[in-house]
N, C-alpha and C positions, 0 to 999 in steps of 0.2 A: 474718082474712087479713092477711098482712104488707104493708108499703109496696111499691108497684111499683118495679121496678128503674129506675135512672137511665139516661137516653138519651145518655150520653157518647160512644158510638161515632160520632156525627155530627161531632164536633170534628175528627177526622182528615181527612175529605174536604174540609172547609172550609179547612184549612191547605194541603192540596195544591192546591186551586183558587187560593188566594192566590199560591202559588209560580208556578203556570202563568201567571197574569195578570201577575205581575212580569216573568217571562221574556219574555212577548209585548211588554210595554211597552219593555223593554230592546232587543229586536230591532227594534221600530219606530223607536226613537230612533237606534240605530246605522245603520239603513237611511237615515233622514233625513239623518244626518251625512254618510254616504257620498255620497248623491245631491247634497247641497249642495256638498260638496267637489268632486265631479265637475263640477258646473255652473260653479263658480267657476274651476276649472282650464280648462274649455272656454272660458269667457268671456275669461279672461286670454290664452289662446292665440289666440283670434280677434282680440282687441285688438292683440296683438303683430303678427299677420299683417297687419292693416289698416295699422298704423303703418309697418311695413317696406315694404309695397306703396306707400304714399303717398310715402315717402322715395325709393324707386326711381323712381317716376313723376316726382317733382320733379327728381331728378338728371338724368333723361333729357331733360326739358323744358329745364332750364337748359343742358344741354350742346348741345341742338339749336338754341337761340336765339342766333344769332350776329349781330353788328352788320352792318348793310348798308353802313355807311360812317362818316363823321365830319363834324362841322362844321369847315369850313376858315376861314371868316371870318364875323363877325357884327357888326351894328350896329343897335341898337334892334330886336332880334328876339327871339322867344320860341320855346322848344321845349316843347310841351305848356303847363304852367302856370308854367314857370320861364324865366329868361333864357337864351338860347342862347349858349354860350361856345365859342370855338374849341378844338378838340381833343376835344370830347365825342362819344362814339359815338352813332350813330342807329340805330334799329331799326324793323322793320315795325310800323305802327300809330302811329308818332310823327306829331304835327301841328306845323306851323310857321306863324308869322305875323310880319309886319313892321309896324312903325308907319309913320306918315306920312313919316318921314325915315329909315326903316330899310332894311336890305338883309341878305341871308343867302346864303352859298354853301356847298354840300354836295359832298363827294367820295364817289361811290358806285362803287367799283371803277374801271373805265375811263371812267366817266361823271361829269359835273358838272351840278348844278342850281343855278340862281341865282334868288332871289326879289327883286324890286324893292320899292319902297315900297308900303304898304297892300295887301299880298298875303298869301294863305294857301294852304297845300297840306298834303297828308297822304301819307305813304309807305305803300305796300302792296307785298306780295310775292306773286307768282304763279309757282310753280315756280322756275325760275332767272331770272325776269324781275322787275325792279323797276318798279312803276307809281306815278308821281307824280300824285295827284289834285288838280287845281287848282280851288278854289272861287271865288276872285276874284283880280283883280290880274294882274301880269305875271310869267311864269316863263320864264327862258331855260334852254336845255339844250344840252349838248355831249357827244358820246360817240364813241369809236373802235370800239365794238361795238354797232351799232344794235339787235341782237336782245336786248340786255340791258335796255333801258329803253323804257317807253311813257309818254305823257302823257295823262291822262284829264281831260276837262272835262264840264260839264253837257250839252254838245251832241254831242261826238264824241271819238274817240281818235286821237292822233297818234303815228306811229311812223316809223322810218327804213326804207329799202329797200336791196336790193342789197349789203348789207354795207359801205356807204360810211360814212366818217366824217361825222357830221352835226352841224350847229350851227343852232339855230333858236330861235324865240320864240313863245309864245302869250300873248295878252292876253284875259282873260275880262272882257267888258264887262257881263255879266249872265247870267241863266239862259237867254236866247234869242239871245245874240250874242257873237261873239268874233272875233279876228283871228289868223291863223296865218302866220308868215313863215319862209322857208327861206333861210339865208345861206350854208350849205355843205351839200352832200348833198341828196338828194331825200327829201321827206316824203310820207306818205300820211295823209289825214284820212278816217276811216271811221266810219260810224254805220249800224246795221242792215245793209241791203244796198247802201248807197251808199259810193262811194270817190272821192276827189278827189286827184290828184297835184299836189303843190306843188314846183315845180322850184327849183333854186338861183337866188336873185335875185327870186323871186316872193313876193307876199303876198296873202292872200285874207281878205275879210270873210265870215264864215260865220254864217248865221242860219236860223231856221225859215222855209221858204217858205210863201207864201199857199196856202190850200187850192185844189184844182182847181175846186171849185164856184164860186169867185170869178170864174172865166172868164179868168184870166191865163195867159199863156204860161209854160211851165216855164223857170226861169232857166237860163242857160248854166252847164254844169258839174253840174247836178243830174241824178240818175238816178232813174228811177221806183222808189219803195220798195215793200215788200210791203204787204199789207192792214193797215189800222189802225196804220201806222207813220208818224211824222212825217217829212216830206221836208225836206232841207236845201237852202239856196240858197248858191251860192258866187259872190262878186263879186271879180274880180281888181282890185287897186289897186296904186299905186306903192309900192315898198318903202321909199322914202326918208322916209316920214312920221315915222318914229321915229328919225331919224338920230342924235340925241344919245344916246338910250338904247341904240341898236345899237352905237355906237362904245364906249360905256361897258362894255357886256356883252362885246364882243369883246376889249377890253383885259383884263377880269377873267379871261376864259377862257383867253387865250393867254399872258398875262404874269404873273398872280398866283402861279402855281405855282413861280416862281423864288424866292419868298420864303415859301411856305407848304408844309406837308407833304402834297402832293397825291398822292404815289405810295405811301402806306402801305397802301393796300388794293388 
């Protein structure tokens, strides 16, 4: 018998299979490239959108943040962590403090605020109203538009009434005691559901009243508060006690604008 025939016909299918596998590998590679490119393009587009959105928000915030007023006069006083300088704009959230021999005057639209020595305050904004929050010391205030400004203390809030021009002073003596004086216009001292009218020429010492359990009579001027709310006691005193300070503040509020840019806001 002769030699068996060679099995060369199997070579052709092997070559075809190799070609098919190569084609599949090429297709997978191209699909990975396309997916990767799509993802990169999508990520870039998303990043661009985020950046644009952030810039728009920043521009909106910058445009909406307008100064409340400006520093008119300053001596040994600080604005946040820097020295307060006349002419500098002031914004909601700014804090102010004066040294033992310092003073500071701010112009806020039709209102003025004056800090005497060893005093500190913070400016807040509530809708169209400016609120000066006093932590310690003496703050004088004057306004032709009482609805524009309120004074906040650890005990109560002070505001004007009847649209009258008001000029007054608050001295925070601690977390539980202060004095409120009205020199022009009528003031209202309010806390929780209590209110006390302070007429022009009057000055009150305001403090937390003793608890009813102590057996004491409710102080004059105090109104029954709601449940679990501290009650305030109001004691009328002579307004002349701070005569020198009153005269000094009155001069600053009425005369200083002749030499300072008070009407720029």
